[in-house]
Residue, then its C-alpha position, 0 to 999 in steps of 0.5 A: m136541949i133535954a131529950c124526952q123518952a116516952t116508955s110504953i107498958i103492955i098491958l095483957q089479960k089475963l086467960f079467959s079475960s079481954k082487953n077490955s076487963n076491969t082491971n085493964l082499965d083501971l090501969v091505963p089511967i093511972f099508968t098514963k098518969l105516971k106519963f106511959n104510954t099504954l097498950r091493950f090487945d086481946f089474946f088469940g081466942h079471946g075478947q074481940s079477936d078472932g080465932l077460938l079460946p081452946e086453938i089458944t097454944l102458948s107459941l101462938a101467945y108469944d107470937n101475938l106479942l111479938t107482933i105486936c111489938 
């Protein structure tokens, strides 16, 4: 029996953007066609997430990323 293992890619947005940016949305079908699972999310203060953008710090962004991993 051959076990197939799915690989996942977390697509991060750039500053002042959101998980629904054109670039992020364009990447999803490309990675899906290559059999990757994809995950997009909004960092604190961006898009549909809570918080105010001026309050984000590198530590908070890193914590956001660790929360979804």
